[in-house]
C-alpha positions as CSV (number, residue, x, y, z in Angstrom):
1,M,-88.1,8.5,-77.8
2,N,-90.2,6.8,-80.3
3,N,-93.3,8.6,-80.8
4,E,-94.4,5.3,-83.1
5,N,-93.7,2.3,-81.1
6,P,-96.0,0.4,-80.6
7,F,-95.7,-1.4,-77.3
8,L,-95.3,2.5,-75.7
9,G,-98.2,4.0,-73.8
10,K,-99.9,0.3,-73.5
11,N,-100.5,-2.1,-70.6
12,F,-98.0,-4.4,-72.4
13,K,-96.4,-7.7,-71.3
14,I,-92.5,-8.7,-72.0
15,P,-92.5,-11.9,-73.3
16,I,-89.9,-14.9,-71.2
17,I,-88.8,-17.7,-73.3
18,A,-88.0,-19.9,-70.7
19,G,-87.1,-23.7,-70.2
20,P,-84.5,-26.3,-68.9
21,T,-81.4,-26.8,-70.8
22,A,-81.1,-28.3,-73.4
23,V,-84.8,-27.3,-74.6
24,G,-84.5,-25.1,-77.4
25,K,-84.9,-22.2,-76.3
26,T,-81.4,-19.8,-78.7
27,A,-82.8,-21.1,-81.1
28,L,-86.7,-20.7,-81.3
29,S,-85.5,-17.4,-79.4
30,I,-84.0,-15.9,-83.2
31,Q,-86.3,-16.7,-84.7
32,L,-88.3,-15.2,-82.2
33,A,-86.4,-11.8,-82.5
34,E,-85.6,-11.5,-86.5
35,E,-89.5,-11.8,-86.8
36,L,-91.0,-9.0,-85.0
37,N,-88.0,-7.0,-85.0
38,G,-86.7,-7.5,-81.1
39,E,-84.1,-7.9,-79.3
40,I,-83.0,-10.8,-76.5
41,I,-82.4,-10.1,-73.4
42,S,-80.1,-13.4,-71.5
43,A,-81.0,-14.1,-68.6
44,D,-78.6,-17.4,-68.1
45,S,-76.4,-16.2,-64.9
46,R,-73.6,-18.2,-67.1
47,Q,-73.5,-16.4,-70.4
48,I,-72.7,-12.6,-69.7
49,Y,-68.8,-13.8,-68.7
50,R,-66.4,-13.7,-72.0
51,P,-64.3,-16.4,-70.7
52,L,-67.4,-19.1,-70.0
53,T,-68.4,-19.6,-74.2
54,I,-68.5,-24.4,-74.5
55,G,-69.6,-24.8,-70.9
56,T,-72.1,-22.4,-71.2
57,A,-73.7,-23.5,-74.7
58,K,-73.3,-19.6,-75.3
59,P,-74.9,-18.5,-78.4
60,T,-72.2,-19.0,-81.5
61,T,-70.8,-15.7,-83.0
62,N,-72.9,-15.8,-86.4
63,E,-76.1,-15.8,-83.3
64,L,-75.0,-13.0,-81.8
65,K,-74.5,-11.2,-85.1
66,R,-78.2,-11.7,-86.5
67,V,-80.0,-11.0,-83.6
68,R,-78.7,-8.4,-80.4
69,H,-78.5,-9.9,-76.9
70,H,-76.8,-8.8,-74.6
71,F,-75.9,-10.1,-71.1
72,I,-74.0,-12.4,-72.9
73,N,-69.6,-11.8,-73.2
74,E,-70.1,-8.3,-70.7
75,L,-68.5,-9.3,-67.8
76,E,-64.3,-10.7,-66.3
77,L,-65.0,-13.4,-64.4
78,D,-63.7,-11.3,-61.2
79,E,-66.6,-8.9,-61.6
80,P,-69.5,-9.9,-60.0
81,F,-73.2,-10.4,-60.3
82,S,-76.0,-11.2,-58.9
83,A,-79.3,-12.1,-60.3
84,G,-80.5,-8.4,-57.9
85,R,-78.1,-6.5,-60.1
86,F,-79.6,-8.3,-63.5
87,A,-83.0,-7.3,-62.9
88,K,-81.8,-3.9,-61.7
89,S,-79.8,-3.4,-65.7
90,A,-82.7,-5.7,-67.8
91,E,-85.5,-3.1,-66.8
92,L,-83.2,-0.5,-68.0
93,R,-82.1,-2.3,-70.8
94,I,-85.9,-3.4,-71.6
95,Q,-86.8,0.5,-71.5
96,Q,-84.7,0.9,-74.4
97,I,-85.4,-1.2,-76.3
98,L,-89.3,0.0,-76.1
99,E,-88.0,3.5,-76.6
100,E,-85.9,3.0,-80.3
101,G,-89.5,0.7,-81.4
102,K,-88.5,-2.2,-81.1
103,L,-89.6,-5.8,-79.0
104,P,-87.8,-6.7,-75.8
105,I,-87.9,-10.1,-75.5
106,V,-86.6,-12.7,-72.3
107,V,-84.5,-15.6,-73.0
108,G,-82.5,-17.9,-69.7
109,G,-83.5,-21.0,-67.6
110,S,-81.5,-18.9,-64.7
111,T,-84.8,-19.2,-62.0
112,L,-83.5,-16.9,-59.7
113,Y,-82.5,-14.0,-62.8
114,L,-86.4,-15.1,-63.6
115,Y,-88.0,-14.2,-60.6
116,A,-85.7,-10.9,-59.3
117,L,-87.0,-9.6,-63.1
118,Q,-90.7,-10.9,-62.9
119,F,-91.8,-10.8,-59.4
120,G,-88.3,-8.2,-57.9
121,L,-86.4,-9.1,-55.5
122,A,-84.6,-6.7,-52.2
123,D,-82.9,-3.8,-52.5
124,I,-79.5,-5.4,-50.0
125,P,-76.0,-3.4,-50.8
126,E,-73.4,-4.7,-51.9
127,I,-71.4,-6.9,-50.1
128,P,-67.8,-6.6,-49.9
129,P,-66.3,-9.8,-51.6
130,Q,-64.0,-9.8,-48.7
131,V,-67.8,-11.1,-46.7
132,R,-68.2,-13.3,-48.7
133,K,-64.5,-15.3,-48.1
134,D,-64.8,-15.2,-45.0
135,L,-67.9,-17.0,-44.5
136,E,-66.7,-19.5,-47.2
137,Y,-63.4,-19.7,-45.0
138,Q,-66.2,-20.5,-42.0
139,L,-68.1,-23.0,-43.2
140,Q,-65.0,-25.0,-44.8
141,R,-63.6,-25.0,-41.8
142,E,-67.4,-25.8,-39.3
143,G,-69.3,-26.9,-41.5
144,K,-72.9,-26.3,-43.5
145,D,-74.4,-27.5,-40.2
146,M,-73.3,-25.3,-38.1
147,M,-73.1,-22.3,-40.3
148,F,-77.1,-23.5,-40.5
149,N,-77.4,-23.0,-37.1
150,R,-75.4,-20.0,-36.5
151,L,-78.1,-17.9,-39.5
152,R,-80.4,-20.2,-37.3
153,S,-80.5,-17.9,-34.2
154,I,-79.7,-14.8,-36.2
155,D,-82.6,-15.2,-39.1
156,P,-84.8,-17.6,-38.4
157,E,-87.4,-16.6,-41.3
158,S,-84.7,-17.0,-44.1
159,A,-83.5,-20.1,-42.4
160,Q,-86.9,-21.3,-42.7
161,T,-86.8,-20.5,-46.2
162,L,-83.4,-22.9,-46.7
163,D,-82.1,-26.2,-47.7
164,P,-79.6,-26.3,-45.4
165,T,-77.8,-28.3,-48.1
166,K,-77.8,-25.7,-50.4
167,T,-74.6,-23.6,-49.4
168,Q,-75.1,-20.9,-51.7
169,R,-78.4,-19.5,-50.4
170,L,-76.7,-20.5,-47.0
171,I,-73.2,-17.5,-47.6
172,R,-76.3,-15.2,-49.1
173,A,-78.5,-14.7,-45.8
174,L,-75.0,-14.5,-43.8
175,E,-73.6,-12.2,-45.6
176,V,-76.0,-10.0,-46.0
177,Y,-76.6,-9.5,-41.7
178,E,-72.7,-9.4,-41.6
179,S,-72.1,-6.7,-43.6
180,T,-75.7,-4.2,-43.0
181,G,-76.7,-5.6,-39.5
182,R,-79.5,-6.6,-41.1
183,T,-81.4,-9.4,-41.9
184,L,-81.8,-11.0,-45.9
185,S,-85.6,-11.4,-44.6
186,S,-85.5,-7.7,-43.1
187,F,-84.5,-7.1,-47.9
188,Q,-86.8,-9.3,-48.8
189,A,-90.1,-7.5,-46.9
190,E,-89.1,-4.1,-48.8
191,K,-89.5,-5.3,-51.9
192,K,-90.2,-2.8,-55.5
193,K,-92.0,-3.9,-57.3
194,P,-91.1,-3.7,-61.1
195,L,-91.2,-2.0,-63.5
196,F,-92.9,-3.8,-66.8
197,S,-95.5,-6.8,-66.6
198,Y,-94.2,-10.3,-68.2
199,Q,-95.6,-13.3,-69.9
200,T,-93.7,-16.0,-69.7
201,Y,-94.2,-19.4,-71.8
202,V,-91.3,-22.2,-70.7
203,L,-90.6,-25.0,-73.5
204,S,-91.0,-28.0,-72.5
205,R,-90.6,-31.9,-74.4
206,P,-91.2,-36.1,-73.2
207,R,-88.7,-35.9,-71.1
208,A,-86.6,-39.2,-72.7
209,A,-86.1,-36.5,-75.8
210,L,-85.3,-33.7,-72.9
211,Y,-82.4,-35.8,-71.6
212,D,-81.5,-37.3,-75.1
213,R,-80.3,-33.5,-75.3
214,I,-79.4,-32.9,-72.7
215,N,-76.8,-36.2,-73.4
216,R,-75.9,-35.1,-76.8
217,R,-75.1,-31.3,-76.1
218,V,-72.4,-32.8,-73.3
219,D,-71.0,-34.3,-76.4
220,L,-71.0,-31.9,-78.6
221,M,-69.3,-29.9,-75.6
222,L,-66.5,-32.1,-75.9
223,E,-65.5,-32.2,-78.8
224,A,-65.9,-28.7,-79.1
225,G,-63.3,-28.6,-76.5
226,L,-64.0,-27.6,-73.0
227,I,-61.7,-29.2,-71.3
228,N,-59.2,-26.9,-73.5
229,E,-61.1,-24.1,-72.5
230,V,-61.8,-25.1,-69.0
231,R,-57.9,-26.1,-68.7
232,N,-56.7,-21.9,-69.7
233,I,-59.0,-20.5,-67.5
234,L,-57.6,-22.0,-65.1
235,N,-54.5,-20.6,-66.5
236,I,-55.6,-17.4,-66.4
237,H,-57.4,-17.4,-63.7
238,P,-56.5,-20.3,-61.1
239,Q,-58.9,-18.1,-58.7
240,A,-62.6,-18.8,-61.0
241,A,-61.6,-23.1,-59.4
242,S,-63.6,-21.3,-56.1
243,N,-66.0,-19.7,-57.6
244,A,-67.1,-19.0,-61.0
245,L,-66.4,-22.8,-61.9
246,R,-68.0,-24.5,-59.9
247,T,-71.1,-25.2,-61.9
248,I,-72.4,-27.6,-64.0
249,G,-69.9,-28.7,-66.4
250,Y,-67.1,-26.8,-65.3
251,H,-66.6,-28.5,-61.8
252,E,-66.7,-32.0,-63.5
253,V,-63.8,-31.1,-65.6
254,I,-61.5,-29.6,-63.4
255,D,-61.9,-32.5,-61.0
256,F,-60.9,-34.4,-63.5
257,L,-57.2,-32.1,-64.5
258,R,-57.1,-33.1,-60.8
259,D,-57.1,-36.9,-61.5
260,E,-59.6,-36.7,-59.0
261,T,-61.6,-39.1,-61.8
262,V,-61.4,-40.9,-64.1
263,Y,-62.7,-39.0,-68.1
264,A,-65.9,-41.7,-68.0
265,E,-66.7,-40.7,-64.6
266,M,-66.1,-36.5,-65.3
267,V,-68.8,-37.1,-69.4
268,R,-71.2,-39.5,-67.2
269,L,-71.4,-36.2,-64.4
270,I,-71.4,-34.0,-67.0
271,K,-75.0,-36.4,-68.7
272,R,-76.2,-37.3,-64.8
273,N,-75.8,-33.5,-62.8
274,S,-77.3,-32.0,-66.4
275,R,-80.1,-33.7,-66.0
276,R,-80.6,-33.3,-62.5
277,Y,-80.7,-29.3,-63.2
278,A,-82.5,-29.5,-66.3
279,K,-85.2,-31.4,-63.2
280,R,-85.2,-28.8,-61.0
281,Q,-85.8,-26.7,-63.2
282,I,-88.8,-27.5,-64.4
283,T,-90.1,-28.2,-61.0
284,W,-89.2,-24.1,-60.1
285,F,-91.4,-23.2,-63.5
286,R,-93.9,-25.6,-62.4
287,R,-94.6,-23.1,-58.7
288,F,-96.1,-20.8,-60.9
289,S,-100.0,-21.6,-62.3
290,E,-99.2,-18.1,-64.6
291,F,-96.4,-19.6,-67.0
292,E,-98.1,-20.9,-70.2
293,W,-96.7,-24.4,-70.5
294,I,-95.7,-25.5,-74.7
295,D,-94.3,-28.7,-76.1
296,V,-92.3,-27.7,-78.7
297,S,-91.8,-30.9,-80.0
298,S,-95.4,-31.3,-80.8
299,F,-95.6,-28.4,-83.7
300,A,-95.0,-25.9,-85.4
301,I,-93.5,-24.4,-82.4
302,T,-91.8,-21.0,-83.8
303,A,-95.7,-19.5,-86.1
304,F,-97.5,-20.2,-82.7
305,L,-95.4,-17.8,-80.7
306,I,-95.6,-15.3,-83.1
307,G,-99.7,-15.3,-82.9
308,K,-99.6,-14.5,-79.2
309,M,-96.9,-11.7,-79.6
310,P,-97.1,-9.2,-78.6
311,V,-99.4,-9.7,-75.6
312,Y,-101.9,-6.7,-73.5
313,E,-103.6,-7.1,-70.3
């Protein structure tokens, strides 16, 4: 252990650079890491997968060389990952970075990953993949209303917190019960306290400017070869269409490749869905009064944040 580490032995808060998609987290975080001798912990649920590059707005090869990133390009599409696994693994990486005398900087917009890291999640055993496959088949056959009613009879506490249209969370609650015999809410009541404290900075821009950046990013993704990326992934991993690619920027392209929509409609849907996703992210971040909001269009943001770090309680 590095005894000269300025962060160890103090009640130090790990900085988190958060915000909606396309707000500018990547460029800013790399500048911060270079200035502060830091390494980046990516809290992005899709950038961890090697084949998903263009559609996830992954940092460029040059950016990855400038600063060491964690949880980018580490898994293949058939390797499962979750918010709980991320939180556990990220705590280990943070400890290692601190012991090397460097500053860990968490960066991302995957809200469940950020929540798990800062506030903890229940310690739920790994669920066999077949359990989820069986439930997804039942969902297709029976419909979400019947599956939601089943959950409500099994685990009313979890059902009360769910939007019945959000089938991923519905399946998650059911698979936990099917695999363990215990309800998801019973696990959540036992969740452990995180190892570290965090200070979250939420980057923001005026909505019109943010939406312009989102629309332009989609155009750049398509120019960079997003359609070919999706086509190549499906050639190698045909099953990816039903799981890993069920995300904005990918499932719309899949519909286009299947001739279920035309090119112009595909572009419109990616842009619209990305804007809606950004709006949901912003709504989620506003739930937390302790998060600090920063309009990145208003001043020299890098120098401003450098002046705020490190943060001690």
